[in-house]
C-alpha positions in Angstrom: -3.2 -21.0 14.5 -4.1 -24.0 12.8 -4.6 -27.0 15.1 -5.7 -29.8 13.2 -6.7 -30.6 9.3 -8.3 -33.4 7.8 -9.8 -34.7 4.6 -10.7 -37.5 2.4 -11.5 -38.0 -1.2 -9.6 -35.1 -2.6 -7.2 -35.7 -5.5 -4.6 -38.3 -4.5 -6.2 -38.2 -0.9 -8.7 -41.1 -1.0 -9.2 -42.1 2.8 -9.3 -39.8 5.6 -5.6 -38.1 6.4 -5.0 -35.9 9.3 -2.5 -33.4 9.9 -2.0 -31.9 13.4 -0.1 -29.0 14.7 -0.7 -30.1 18.4 2.4 -31.1 20.3 2.9 -34.2 22.1 4.1 -34.6 25.7 7.8 -34.4 24.7 9.6 -31.6 26.6 12.4 -31.0 24.1 12.5 -27.5 22.8 9.5 -26.0 24.6 10.4 -22.6 23.0 9.1 -24.0 19.7 5.4 -24.1 21.4 2.5 -21.7 22.3 0.4 -23.0 25.1 -3.3 -22.3 24.7 -5.7 -23.9 27.2 -5.0 -27.8 27.7 -2.9 -27.7 24.1 0.5 -26.9 23.5 0.6 -25.8 19.7 3.4 -25.9 17.2 4.7 -22.8 15.6 6.3 -24.8 12.6 5.6 -28.0 10.9 7.3 -29.6 7.7 6.1 -32.3 5.4 8.8 -34.6 3.4 7.8 -37.1 0.6 8.8 -37.9 -2.9 7.0 -36.1 -5.9 3.4 -37.1 -6.5 2.9 -38.2 -3.0 0.3 -35.8 -2.2 2.2 -33.2 -0.1 0.8 -30.4 -2.2 -2.7 -31.8 -2.3 -2.7 -31.5 1.4 -2.4 -27.7 1.0 -4.6 -27.7 -1.8 -7.4 -29.2 0.0 -6.8 -26.6 2.9 -6.9 -23.8 0.1 -10.1 -25.5 -1.3 -11.8 -25.2 2.1 -10.7 -21.7 2.7 -11.9 -20.5 -1.2 -15.2 -22.3 -0.8 -15.6 -20.4 2.6 -14.8 -17.1 1.1 -16.5 -17.4 -2.2 -19.2 -20.1 -2.7 -21.9 -17.6 -1.4 -21.3 -16.1 -4.9 -22.8 -19.4 -6.8 -25.8 -18.8 -8.9 -29.0 -21.1 -8.5 -28.1 -24.2 -10.4 -24.3 -23.9 -10.5 -22.3 -27.1 -8.8 -19.5 -26.6 -7.0 -16.1 -28.1 -7.7 -15.3 -31.6 -6.1 -11.8 -33.0 -7.0 -12.4 -36.4 -6.2 -9.7 -39.3 -6.1 -9.2 -40.9 -9.5 -10.8 -44.2 -7.9 -13.8 -42.7 -6.0 -17.3 -42.9 -7.6 -19.1 -39.8 -8.7 -21.5 -40.0 -5.8 -18.8 -40.7 -3.1 -18.6 -38.1 -0.2 -15.5 -35.4 0.1 -15.0 -34.7 3.8 -13.2 -31.5 5.2 -12.6 -30.7 8.9 -10.3 -27.9 10.4 -9.7 -26.9 14.0 -8.0 -23.4 14.7 -7.6 -20.9 17.1 -9.1 -17.3 16.4 -8.0 -14.9 19.1 -8.8 -16.7 22.4 -11.1 -19.1 21.0 -10.9 -22.8 19.7 -13.1 -23.6 16.6 -14.1 -26.8 14.9 -15.6 -26.5 11.3 -16.2 -28.9 8.4 -18.2 -29.7 5.6 -18.9 -32.6 3.5 -19.7 -32.4 -0.6 -21.8 -35.0 -2.4 -22.3 -34.9 -5.9 -20.8 -31.5 -6.2 -23.1 -30.1 -3.5 -23.1 -29.2 0.1 -24.6 -32.2 2.0 -23.5 -31.5 5.5 -21.9 -28.4 7.5 -21.1 -27.6 11.1 -19.6 -25.0 13.1 -18.8 -25.5 17.0 -16.4 -23.1 19.4 -15.0 -24.1 22.8 -16.0 -21.8 25.5 -14.0 -22.0 28.9 -16.6 -21.7 31.7 -13.7 -22.1 34.2 -10.1 -22.6 34.0 -10.2 -26.2 34.0 -13.4 -27.0 31.8 -14.2 -26.3 28.4 -17.9 -26.6 26.8 -18.5 -27.1 23.3 -21.1 -24.5 21.8 -22.9 -25.5 18.7 -23.3 -22.6 16.2 -25.1 -24.6 13.5 -25.5 -28.1 12.1 -26.6 -29.1 8.6 -27.5 -32.1 7.1 -29.4 -32.6 3.6 -30.9 -29.2 3.6 -31.8 -29.0 7.3 -30.1 -26.3 9.5 -30.3 -26.4 13.2 -29.1 -23.4 15.1 -27.3 -23.6 18.5 -29.6 -22.3 21.4 -27.7 -19.2 21.8 -28.2 -18.2 18.1 -31.5 -19.7 17.1 -33.5 -16.3 17.3 -31.0 -14.2 15.8 -32.9 -12.3 13.0 -30.1 -11.5 10.7 -28.9 -15.2 10.6 -32.5 -16.5 10.1 -32.9 -13.9 7.2 -29.9 -15.1 5.8 -30.7 -18.8 5.9 -34.2 -18.1 4.6 -33.4 -16.1 1.7 -29.8 -17.0 0.5 -28.8 -20.6 1.5 -28.8 -23.2 -1.5 -27.1 -26.5 -1.5 -24.2 -25.2 -3.6 -23.4 -22.6 -1.0 -21.5 -22.9 2.4 -23.5 -21.5 5.2 -20.6 -20.1 6.9 -19.8 -18.3 3.5 -22.9 -16.7 3.3 -23.2 -15.4 6.8 -19.6 -14.3 6.6 -19.1 -10.9 8.3 -22.9 -9.8 7.7 -24.3 -10.8 11.2 -23.6 -9.3 14.5 -22.6 -12.6 15.8 -18.9 -12.2 17.0 -18.3 -16.0 17.1 -19.3 -16.4 13.5 -17.6 -13.2 12.3 -14.3 -14.3 13.9 -14.4 -17.8 12.4 -14.8 -16.3 8.8 -12.0 -13.9 9.5 -9.6 -16.7 10.3 -10.1 -17.9 6.7 -10.2 -14.2 5.1 -7.2 -12.7 6.9 -5.2 -15.3 9.0 -4.9 -18.3 6.6 -2.2 -17.4 4.1 -1.3 -20.0 1.4 1.7 -18.8 -0.3 2.7 -19.4 -4.0 -1.1 -19.5 -5.1 -0.7 -16.0 -6.6 3.1 -14.7 -6.5 2.2 -11.4 -8.6 -0.6 -10.4 -6.2 1.9 -10.9 -2.9 4.6 -8.8 -4.8 2.1 -5.9 -5.5 1.0 -6.2 -1.9 4.4 -6.0 -0.6 5.2 -3.0 -2.8 2.1 -1.2 -1.8 2.7 -1.7 1.9 6.4 -0.5 1.3 5.2 2.8 -0.2 2.3 3.5 2.3 3.7 2.3 5.5 6.9 3.4 6.3 7.1 1.4 9.8 6.3 -1.8 7.5 8.9 -1.0 5.0 11.3 -0.6 7.9 10.3 -3.8 9.4 10.7 -5.5 5.8 14.1 -4.2 5.4 15.0 -5.6 8.8 14.2 -8.9 7.9 16.3 -8.9 5.0 19.1 -7.7 6.9 18.7 -10.9 9.1 19.6 -13.0 5.7 22.0 -10.6 4.4 23.7 -7.9 6.6 25.2 -6.0 3.5 21.6 -4.7 2.6 21.2 -1.0 3.7 17.8 0.0 2.2 15.2 -0.9 -0.5 13.6 2.0 -2.5 10.6 1.8 -4.6 10.7 3.9 -7.7 7.5 4.4 -9.5 6.9 6.1 -13.0 3.2 5.7 -12.9 0.3 5.4 -10.7 0.0 1.6 -11.1 1.9 -1.1 -9.3 2.6 -3.1 -12.5 6.2 -4.3 -13.2 6.6 -1.7 -16.2 5.8 1.2 -13.9 7.7 0.1 -10.8 11.6 -0.5 -9.9 12.7 -2.0 -6.9 16.0 -1.1 -5.8 18.4 -2.8 -3.3 20.9 -0.4 -1.7 24.2 -1.7 -0.4 27.3 0.0 0.8 28.9 0.5 -2.5 26.4 -0.2 -5.0 22.7 -0.2 -5.9 20.9 -3.2 -7.6 17.6 -3.6 -9.6 15.5 -6.5 -8.1 14.1 -7.7 -11.3 17.3 -7.4 -13.5 20.0 -8.0 -11.2 19.3 -9.7 -8.2 19.1 -13.5 -7.8 16.2 -15.8 -8.1 16.7 -16.4 -4.4 16.3 -12.7 -3.5 13.5 -12.4 -5.7 11.8 -15.3 -4.1 12.4 -13.7 -0.7 10.8 -10.4 -1.7 7.5 -12.3 -2.4 7.9 -14.1 1.0 8.9 -11.3 3.2 5.6 -9.4 3.6 3.6 -12.5 4.7 6.4 -13.4 7.1 6.2 -10.0 8.6 2.6 -10.1 8.9 2.6 -13.6 10.6 5.0 -12.2 13.2 2.8 -8.9 13.8 -0.6 -10.2 13.5 -0.2 -13.8 14.3 -1.1 -15.4 10.7 -1.0 -19.0 9.7 1.8 -19.0 6.6 1.6 -22.2 4.5 4.1 -22.6 1.8 4.8 -25.4 -0.6 8.5 -26.2 -1.2 10.1 -23.6 1.0 13.2 -24.1 -0.2 12.6 -23.5 -4.0 15.1 -20.8 -5.3 16.1 -20.0 -1.6 19.7 -20.7 -0.3 19.6 -23.5 2.3 20.8 -20.9 4.9 17.8 -18.6 4.3 15.2 -21.3 4.6 17.0 -22.5 8.0 16.9 -18.8 9.2 13.0 -18.6 8.2 12.1 -21.5 9.9 14.3 -20.8 13.2 12.7 -17.4 13.2 9.3 -19.1 13.3 10.1 -21.6 15.8 11.6 -19.0 18.5 10.1 -15.8 17.5 8.1 -14.7 20.9 6.6 -18.4 21.6 3.4 -16.8 23.0 2.4 -15.3 19.9 0.4 -17.1 17.1 2.8 -16.9 14.2 2.8 -20.3 12.4 4.7 -21.7 9.3 3.5 -25.0 7.8 5.6 -26.0 4.7 6.7 -28.9 2.4 10.3 -29.5 1.6 12.7 -31.8 -0.3 15.8 -30.3 1.1 17.1 -33.1 3.5 19.8 -30.7 4.9 16.9 -29.2 6.9 15.7 -32.4 8.5 17.6 -32.2 11.8 16.3 -32.8 15.3 18.3 -29.7 16.0 15.9 -27.6 14.0 12.6 -29.6 14.6 11.0 -32.0 17.4 9.7 -35.3 16.3 6.2 -34.0 16.3 7.2 -31.2 13.6 8.3 -33.7 11.2 5.7 -35.4 8.8 5.8 -37.3 5.7 3.5 -38.1 2.9 3.8 -41.6 0.6 1.5 -42.9 -2.0 0.0 -46.4 -0.5 -2.6 -48.9 -1.7 -4.5 -47.6 -4.8 -2.0 -44.6 -5.3 -3.7 -43.0 -2.3 -1.8 -40.5 -0.1 -0.8 -41.7 3.4 0.3 -39.0 5.8 2.0 -39.8 9.1 4.3 -38.0 11.7 7.9 -38.9 12.8 6.2 -39.7 16.2 4.4 -42.8 14.7 7.9 -44.2 13.8 9.1 -46.2 16.6 12.6 -46.3 18.5 13.8 -42.8 17.2 16.9 -41.9 19.3 17.2 -38.4 20.8 20.8 -37.9 18.8 19.3 -39.9 15.6 20.6 -38.5 12.2 17.2 -37.9 10.7 18.4 -37.1 7.3 20.2 -40.2 7.0 17.3 -42.3 8.1 15.2 -40.8 5.7 17.6 -41.2 2.8 18.0 -45.1 3.9 14.3 -45.3 3.6 13.7 -46.1 7.5 10.8 -43.9 7.7 9.3 -44.4 4.3 8.1 -41.4 1.8 11.2 -41.6 -0.2 11.1 -42.3 -4.2 12.1 -46.1 -4.9 13.9 -47.1 -8.0 13.7 -49.8 -10.7 16.5 -51.8 -11.7 16.5 -49.9 -15.2 16.8 -46.7 -13.4 13.2 -45.5 -13.6 11.4 -44.4 -10.6 8.4 -46.2 -9.1 
């Protein structure tokens, strides 16, 4: 599960912003939470705000971190990294990224700093629970300006020392180079979070669809689970059949048939845009439930009926609270903005502040919110900020 993410100097984000999925002490809707050590973690969180406020850039920053962890090890000598700075940042201004997450039963803290398109700092810690009431911070490594300091537990590991000696350059993250190459569980486990358990939807819809088709062809149990999720949204669906005219999973070779009581439809040609969108979401949803993945979706309601979006959120909110499935998403649909569906600490807002820089804050930070407050109405009226403002001539500012 994702506990916290912060970044600075990335696209519209200039000063440090922090998103947190750690619950407050509020006792409302305890079934929406998973207890982990001293924390209670939210299964769902939503971010509202006008177009251009930086909601999507927060998710892009998370994806940026994931991609560097997975791919920066492939950089050749002399290559620089991308560093998408804020428009008003100087060329040598640092960009900083920090993330805390749970992988299995271990809490991790990882982060790095980019300067002049290269890695200037990086760290990885995990938290060991010696006794039930005490948590100890364990250093895996710290890196600053080319110097790498390993934690006491790891400083004599031969594989790790060899990788540092032969592969590390200032255009590569150390976690990326180590990845799953070492025999160190804590490092492999942290890398696995980025590789397998952090799912950013809509980044590659064609790949998501191919993965879903492949799973349905190869795994009958998963096929049945996927169909059962569709039945949650449309009780008339009886079956989904995959018909292939070739060995590849290209659109031209594959037909996806939805079987109802009295007729059969073709997903591509006859089903709605909403059903097509749901087909691209359904595999990550099922895998999140089964394997406890973090699912990040930009504009979840896009092309989906409001009732389907509501059902997806409700499923994540209440599906086996002790599991680790998690949904973090943005939305413009104010019909979802309700204290019946969310706790105060699940609702976030993004807006542009001074210097057209993104500001991010939670409903918890707004004072005097009543338990029965109409949040959607308050949002439209501008009580919480993060709404478009209009000029007298009808233009948006």
